[in-house]
DRENPA-3360 file (N, C-alpha, C; in nm, 2 decimals, always signed):
BEGIN
1 = MVVMGVCG = +0.45/+0.84/+0.32/+0.50/+0.72/+0.25/+0.38/+0.63/+0.24 ~ +0.37/+0.56/+0.13/+0.26/+0.46/+0.11/+0.32/+0.32/+0.07 ~ +0.29/+0.22/+0.15/+0.33/+0.09/+0.12/+0.22/+0.02/+0.04 ~ +0.26/-0.02/-0.08/+0.16/-0.06/-0.18/+0.19/-0.20/-0.23 ~ +0.09/-0.26/-0.29/+0.10/-0.39/-0.35/-0.03/-0.46/-0.34 ~ -0.04/-0.58/-0.41/-0.16/-0.65/-0.40/-0.18/-0.72/-0.27 ~ -0.29/-0.78/-0.25/-0.32/-0.85/-0.12/-0.22/-0.96/-0.10 ~ -0.17/-0.97/+0.03/-0.08/-1.08/+0.06/+0.07/-1.05/+0.05;
9 = TGKSCVAA = +0.10/-0.92/+0.01/+0.24/-0.89/+0.00/+0.31/-0.86/+0.13 ~ +0.23/-0.83/+0.23/+0.29/-0.80/+0.36/+0.29/-0.65/+0.39 ~ +0.20/-0.57/+0.33/+0.20/-0.43/+0.34/+0.18/-0.39/+0.49 ~ +0.09/-0.45/+0.56/+0.07/-0.41/+0.70/+0.19/-0.44/+0.79 ~ +0.25/-0.56/+0.77/+0.37/-0.59/+0.86/+0.49/-0.50/+0.82 ~ +0.51/-0.47/+0.70/+0.62/-0.39/+0.66/+0.60/-0.24/+0.70 ~ +0.48/-0.19/+0.68/+0.45/-0.05/+0.72/+0.46/-0.03/+0.87 ~ +0.41/-0.13/+0.95/+0.42/-0.12/+1.09/+0.57/-0.12/+1.14;
17 = AVAGRLGL = +0.65/-0.21/+1.07/+0.79/-0.22/+1.11/+0.87/-0.09/+1.07 ~ +0.84/-0.04/+0.95/+0.91/+0.08/+0.91/+0.87/+0.20/+1.00 ~ +0.74/+0.21/+1.03/+0.69/+0.32/+1.11/+0.75/+0.31/+1.25 ~ +0.76/+0.18/+1.31/+0.82/+0.17/+1.44/+0.97/+0.20/+1.44 ~ +1.04/+0.16/+1.33/+1.18/+0.19/+1.33/+1.21/+0.34/+1.31 ~ +1.13/+0.41/+1.23/+1.15/+0.55/+1.21/+1.07/+0.65/+1.29 ~ +0.99/+0.59/+1.38/+0.90/+0.68/+1.46/+0.80/+0.75/+1.39 ~ +0.74/+0.69/+1.29/+0.64/+0.75/+1.20/+0.50/+0.72/+1.25;
25 = EFKEGDDL = +0.40/+0.80/+1.22/+0.26/+0.77/+1.23/+0.23/+0.66/+1.13 ~ +0.14/+0.57/+1.17/+0.10/+0.46/+1.08/-0.05/+0.44/+1.08 ~ -0.10/+0.42/+0.95/-0.24/+0.40/+0.93/-0.26/+0.29/+0.84 ~ -0.35/+0.20/+0.88/-0.39/+0.08/+0.80/-0.49/+0.13/+0.70 ~ -0.46/+0.14/+0.57/-0.55/+0.19/+0.47/-0.68/+0.11/+0.47 ~ -0.68/-0.02/+0.49/-0.80/-0.09/+0.49/-0.91/-0.04/+0.59 ~ -0.86/+0.02/+0.70/-0.95/+0.08/+0.80/-1.03/+0.20/+0.74 ~ -0.98/+0.25/+0.63/-1.05/+0.37/+0.57/-1.15/+0.33/+0.47;
33 = HPQSNVDK = -1.17/+0.21/+0.44/-1.27/+0.16/+0.34/-1.41/+0.19/+0.39 ~ -1.50/+0.24/+0.31/-1.64/+0.24/+0.35/-1.69/+0.10/+0.38 ~ -1.78/+0.08/+0.46/-1.83/-0.05/+0.50/-1.88/-0.13/+0.37 ~ -1.94/-0.05/+0.28/-1.99/-0.11/+0.15/-1.88/-0.18/+0.07 ~ -1.76/-0.12/+0.08/-1.64/-0.18/+0.01/-1.60/-0.31/+0.08 ~ -1.60/-0.30/+0.21/-1.56/-0.42/+0.29/-1.66/-0.54/+0.26 ~ -1.78/-0.50/+0.27/-1.89/-0.61/+0.24/-1.87/-0.66/+0.10 ~ -1.85/-0.58/+0.01/-1.84/-0.63/-0.13/-1.72/-0.72/-0.15;
41 = MASGHPLT = -1.60/-0.68/-0.09/-1.48/-0.77/-0.10/-1.50/-0.90/-0.02 ~ -1.56/-0.89/+0.09/-1.59/-1.01/+0.18/-1.68/-1.11/+0.11 ~ -1.76/-1.06/+0.02/-1.85/-1.15/-0.05/-1.79/-1.20/-0.18 ~ -1.66/-1.16/-0.21/-1.59/-1.21/-0.32/-1.60/-1.13/-0.45 ~ -1.65/-1.01/-0.44/-1.66/-0.92/-0.55/-1.55/-0.82/-0.56 ~ -1.48/-0.80/-0.67/-1.38/-0.70/-0.67/-1.44/-0.56/-0.68 ~ -1.36/-0.47/-0.63/-1.40/-0.33/-0.63/-1.38/-0.27/-0.77 ~ -1.47/-0.17/-0.81/-1.45/-0.10/-0.93/-1.38/+0.03/-0.90;
49 = DEDRIPWL = -1.34/+0.10/-1.01/-1.28/+0.23/-0.99/-1.37/+0.32/-0.91 ~ -1.50/+0.31/-0.94/-1.60/+0.40/-0.87/-1.60/+0.36/-0.72 ~ -1.59/+0.24/-0.69/-1.60/+0.19/-0.55/-1.48/+0.25/-0.47 ~ -1.36/+0.26/-0.54/-1.24/+0.30/-0.48/-1.23/+0.45/-0.45 ~ -1.30/+0.53/-0.53/-1.29/+0.68/-0.52/-1.31/+0.73/-0.37 ~ -1.41/+0.69/-0.30/-1.42/+0.75/-0.16/-1.31/+0.70/-0.07 ~ -1.27/+0.57/-0.09/-1.16/+0.52/-0.01/-1.03/+0.59/-0.04 ~ -0.99/+0.61/-0.17/-0.87/+0.69/-0.20/-0.88/+0.83/-0.15;
57 = RKCREWLR = -1.00/+0.89/-0.15/-1.02/+1.03/-0.10/-0.98/+1.03/+0.05 ~ -1.03/+0.93/+0.12/-1.00/+0.92/+0.27/-0.85/+0.90/+0.29 ~ -0.79/+0.81/+0.21/-0.64/+0.79/+0.22/-0.57/+0.91/+0.20 ~ -0.60/+0.99/+0.09/-0.53/+1.11/+0.06/-0.55/+1.21/+0.17 ~ -0.67/+1.22/+0.22/-0.70/+1.32/+0.33/-0.61/+1.29/+0.45 ~ -0.60/+1.16/+0.48/-0.51/+1.13/+0.60/-0.37/+1.17/+0.57 ~ -0.32/+1.14/+0.45/-0.18/+1.18/+0.41/-0.16/+1.33/+0.42 ~ -0.26/+1.40/+0.37/-0.26/+1.55/+0.37/-0.25/+1.60/+0.51;
65 = EEAQHKKG = -0.34/+1.55/+0.59/-0.34/+1.60/+0.73/-0.20/+1.57/+0.80 ~ -0.14/+1.46/+0.78/-0.01/+1.43/+0.84/+0.09/+1.52/+0.78 ~ +0.09/+1.55/+0.65/+0.19/+1.64/+0.59/+0.17/+1.78/+0.64 ~ +0.05/+1.82/+0.67/+0.03/+1.96/+0.72/+0.09/+1.98/+0.86 ~ +0.09/+1.87/+0.93/+0.15/+1.87/+1.07/+0.30/+1.84/+1.06 ~ +0.35/+1.83/+0.94/+0.49/+1.81/+0.92/+0.54/+1.68/+1.00 ~ +0.45/+1.58/+1.00/+0.48/+1.46/+1.06/+0.52/+1.36/+0.95 ~ +0.62/+1.27/+0.98/+0.64/+1.16/+0.89/+0.52/+1.06/+0.91;
73 = AILTCSAL = +0.48/+1.00/+0.80/+0.37/+0.91/+0.82/+0.38/+0.80/+0.71 ~ +0.31/+0.69/+0.75/+0.31/+0.57/+0.65/+0.17/+0.51/+0.65 ~ +0.13/+0.49/+0.53/-0.01/+0.44/+0.50/+0.00/+0.31/+0.42 ~ -0.08/+0.21/+0.45/-0.09/+0.10/+0.36/-0.21/+0.12/+0.26 ~ -0.18/+0.09/+0.14/-0.29/+0.11/+0.04/-0.24/+0.03/-0.09 ~ -0.33/-0.05/-0.14/-0.29/-0.13/-0.26/-0.24/-0.04/-0.37 ~ -0.30/+0.07/-0.40/-0.26/+0.17/-0.50/-0.23/+0.09/-0.63 ~ -0.32/+0.01/-0.68/-0.30/-0.08/-0.79/-0.27/-0.01/-0.92;
81 = KKKYRERL = -0.34/+0.10/-0.94/-0.33/+0.17/-1.07/-0.25/+0.30/-1.06 ~ -0.18/+0.34/-1.17/-0.11/+0.46/-1.17/-0.20/+0.58/-1.13 ~ -0.32/+0.58/-1.18/-0.41/+0.70/-1.15/-0.44/+0.70/-1.01 ~ -0.45/+0.59/-0.94/-0.47/+0.59/-0.79/-0.35/+0.65/-0.72 ~ -0.23/+0.61/-0.76/-0.11/+0.66/-0.70/-0.10/+0.82/-0.72 ~ -0.14/+0.86/-0.85/-0.14/+1.00/-0.87/-0.24/+1.08/-0.79 ~ -0.35/+1.02/-0.77/-0.46/+1.08/-0.68/-0.40/+1.09/-0.54 ~ -0.34/+0.98/-0.49/-0.29/+0.99/-0.35/-0.18/+1.09/-0.33;
89 = ACGLPVRF = -0.09/+1.10/-0.43/+0.03/+1.19/-0.42/+0.00/+1.33/-0.46 ~ -0.11/+1.36/-0.53/-0.13/+1.49/-0.59/-0.10/+1.61/-0.48 ~ +0.00/+1.68/-0.51/+0.03/+1.79/-0.42/+0.10/+1.76/-0.29 ~ +0.13/+1.63/-0.27/+0.19/+1.59/-0.15/+0.33/+1.52/-0.17 ~ +0.42/+1.53/-0.07/+0.55/+1.47/-0.09/+0.55/+1.32/-0.05 ~ +0.49/+1.24/-0.14/+0.47/+1.10/-0.11/+0.57/+1.01/-0.18 ~ +0.62/+0.91/-0.11/+0.70/+0.81/-0.17/+0.62/+0.68/-0.16 ~ +0.63/+0.59/-0.26/+0.56/+0.46/-0.26/+0.67/+0.36/-0.24;
97 = IYLKTSQE = +0.63/+0.26/-0.16/+0.71/+0.14/-0.14/+0.63/+0.02/-0.20 ~ +0.68/-0.03/-0.31/+0.60/-0.13/-0.38/+0.66/-0.27/-0.34 ~ +0.58/-0.35/-0.27/+0.61/-0.48/-0.23/+0.57/-0.58/-0.35 ~ +0.67/-0.65/-0.40/+0.65/-0.74/-0.51/+0.69/-0.88/-0.49 ~ +0.61/-0.97/-0.52/+0.64/-1.12/-0.51/+0.56/-1.19/-0.62 ~ +0.58/-1.32/-0.63/+0.52/-1.40/-0.73/+0.37/-1.44/-0.69 ~ +0.30/-1.47/-0.79/+0.16/-1.51/-0.77/+0.15/-1.64/-0.69 ~ +0.25/-1.73/-0.71/+0.25/-1.85/-0.63/+0.27/-1.82/-0.48;
105 = ELEKRLAN = +0.36/-1.73/-0.45/+0.39/-1.70/-0.31/+0.27/-1.63/-0.25 ~ +0.20/-1.54/-0.33/+0.08/-1.47/-0.28/-0.03/-1.57/-0.25 ~ -0.05/-1.67/-0.34/-0.15/-1.77/-0.31/-0.12/-1.85/-0.18 ~ +0.00/-1.88/-0.16/+0.04/-1.95/-0.04/+0.01/-1.87/+0.08 ~ +0.05/-1.74/+0.08/+0.03/-1.65/+0.19/-0.12/-1.63/+0.22 ~ -0.20/-1.61/+0.12/-0.34/-1.59/+0.14/-0.41/-1.71/+0.19 ~ -0.37/-1.83/+0.15/-0.43/-1.95/+0.20/-0.41/-1.97/+0.35 ~ -0.30/-1.91/+0.40/-0.27/-1.92/+0.54/-0.32/-1.80/+0.62;
113 = RKGHFMKP = -0.37/-1.70/+0.56/-0.42/-1.58/+0.63/-0.56/-1.60/+0.68 ~ -0.58/-1.57/+0.80/-0.71/-1.59/+0.87/-0.77/-1.45/+0.92 ~ -0.90/-1.44/+0.91/-0.97/-1.32/+0.97/-0.96/-1.20/+0.89 ~ -0.93/-1.20/+0.76/-0.92/-1.08/+0.68/-1.04/-1.08/+0.58 ~ -1.10/-0.97/+0.56/-1.21/-0.96/+0.46/-1.17/-0.99/+0.32 ~ -1.05/-0.97/+0.29/-1.00/-1.00/+0.15/-0.97/-1.15/+0.13 ~ -1.06/-1.21/+0.06/-1.05/-1.36/+0.04/-0.95/-1.39/-0.07 ~ -0.88/-1.51/-0.06/-0.78/-1.56/-0.15/-0.83/-1.55/-0.30;
121 = GMLKSQLE = -0.96/-1.57/-0.32/-1.01/-1.56/-0.46/-1.00/-1.43/-0.52 ~ -0.98/-1.32/-0.44/-0.97/-1.19/-0.50/-0.84/-1.15/-0.56 ~ -0.74/-1.24/-0.53/-0.60/-1.21/-0.58/-0.60/-1.20/-0.73 ~ -0.67/-1.28/-0.80/-0.67/-1.28/-0.95/-0.71/-1.14/-1.00 ~ -0.82/-1.09/-0.94/-0.87/-0.96/-0.98/-0.77/-0.85/-0.95 ~ -0.70/-0.86/-0.84/-0.60/-0.75/-0.80/-0.48/-0.76/-0.90 ~ -0.44/-0.88/-0.93/-0.33/-0.89/-1.03/-0.36/-0.84/-1.16 ~ -0.49/-0.86/-1.20/-0.53/-0.81/-1.33/-0.54/-0.66/-1.33;
129 = TLEEPTAD = -0.58/-0.60/-1.22/-0.59/-0.46/-1.21/-0.45/-0.39/-1.19 ~ -0.36/-0.46/-1.14/-0.23/-0.40/-1.10/-0.16/-0.34/-1.23 ~ -0.12/-0.21/-1.21/-0.03/-0.15/-1.31/+0.10/-0.12/-1.23 ~ +0.20/-0.20/-1.26/+0.32/-0.19/-1.19/+0.38/-0.05/-1.20 ~ +0.44/+0.00/-1.10/+0.49/+0.14/-1.10/+0.60/+0.15/-1.21 ~ +0.62/+0.27/-1.26/+0.72/+0.29/-1.37/+0.83/+0.38/-1.31 ~ +0.93/+0.39/-1.39/+1.05/+0.47/-1.35/+1.02/+0.62/-1.32 ~ +0.91/+0.67/-1.38/+0.88/+0.81/-1.35/+0.80/+0.84/-1.23;
137 = EPVITVDA = +0.77/+0.73/-1.15/+0.70/+0.74/-1.03/+0.80/+0.74/-0.91 ~ +0.76/+0.81/-0.80/+0.84/+0.81/-0.68/+0.83/+0.68/-0.60 ~ +0.89/+0.58/-0.65/+0.86/+0.44/-0.59/+1.00/+0.37/-0.56 ~ +0.99/+0.29/-0.46/+1.10/+0.20/-0.43/+1.04/+0.06/-0.44 ~ +1.09/-0.02/-0.53/+1.04/-0.16/-0.54/+1.12/-0.25/-0.45 ~ +1.05/-0.34/-0.38/+1.11/-0.42/-0.28/+1.07/-0.57/-0.30 ~ +1.16/-0.66/-0.29/+1.14/-0.80/-0.30/+1.07/-0.84/-0.17 ~ +0.94/-0.87/-0.18/+0.86/-0.91/-0.06/+0.89/-1.05/-0.01;
145 = NASLNEIV = +0.98/-1.12/-0.08/+1.02/-1.26/-0.03/+1.13/-1.25/+0.07 ~ +1.19/-1.13/+0.09/+1.30/-1.12/+0.19/+1.24/-1.12/+0.33 ~ +1.32/-1.13/+0.43/+1.27/-1.13/+0.57/+1.22/-0.99/+0.60 ~ +1.14/-0.98/+0.70/+1.09/-0.85/+0.74/+1.20/-0.75/+0.77 ~ +1.30/-0.80/+0.85/+1.42/-0.71/+0.88/+1.49/-0.66/+0.76 ~ +1.51/-0.76/+0.66/+1.58/-0.72/+0.54/+1.50/-0.62/+0.46 ~ +1.37/-0.64/+0.45/+1.29/-0.54/+0.38/+1.30/-0.40/+0.45 ~ +1.28/-0.40/+0.58/+1.29/-0.27/+0.65/+1.42/-0.20/+0.63;
153 = DHVIAELK = +1.53/-0.28/+0.64/+1.66/-0.22/+0.62/+1.68/-0.17/+0.48 ~ +1.63/-0.24/+0.38/+1.64/-0.20/+0.24/+1.56/-0.07/+0.22 ~ +1.44/-0.06/+0.27/+1.35/+0.06/+0.26/+1.42/+0.18/+0.32 ~ +1.47/+0.16/+0.44/+1.54/+0.28/+0.51/+1.66/+0.32/+0.43 ~ +1.74/+0.22/+0.38/+1.86/+0.26/+0.31/+1.83/+0.33/+0.18 ~ +1.72/+0.29/+0.11/+1.68/+0.35/-0.01/+1.63/+0.49/+0.01 ~ +1.55/+0.51/+0.12/+1.50/+0.64/+0.16/+1.61/+0.74/+0.18 ~ +1.72/+0.69/+0.25/+1.83/+0.78/+0.28/+1.90/+0.83/+0.15;
161 = KLPYPQR = +1.89/+0.76/+0.05/+1.96/+0.80/-0.08/+1.88/+0.90/-0.16 ~ +1.75/+0.92/-0.12/+1.66/+1.00/-0.20/+1.64/+1.14/-0.14 ~ +1.62/+1.24/-0.23/+1.58/+1.37/-0.17/+1.44/+1.36/-0.13 ~ +1.40/+1.45/-0.04/+1.26/+1.46/+0.00/+1.18/+1.49/-0.12 ~ +1.08/+1.41/-0.15/+1.00/+1.43/-0.27/+0.92/+1.56/-0.27 ~ +0.92/+1.62/-0.38/+0.85/+1.75/-0.40/+0.73/+1.72/-0.49 ~ +0.62/+1.78/-0.45/+0.50/+1.76/-0.54/+0.43/+1.90/-0.56;
% end
């Protein structure tokens, strides 16, 4: 499973909570970024598609390793473009959880976030890059304004309705 969305949607909190509730392995996708990507974002420069390739490769490799061990797993990853989601899911049984909220709410959250390399000024770039998931993708869209418990309950309820994804 991949918890996706732009910066400030709560990917890390939601992924950790779902993983805890379901007993899944959890990986913070930001930890897989090459240092050059972290430095670039920390200096206020958005990543290009080319910058993201090694990161997406590491994310997919982690998902593949977890799938090979038949473990349930959850990864955070912005997965902003459809081609990124396709790259992550290629040949793997992946579901995406898309956390969605307003730009105003995101700006408020990012203004209050401390100690993260992704600065509030990067939100505009992420929103411009975002290709919202479409009905043909294995995605559950979630209102990120709900409480953490409500979001986790909703995700688990939706997962129970779905067949195990085949790729």
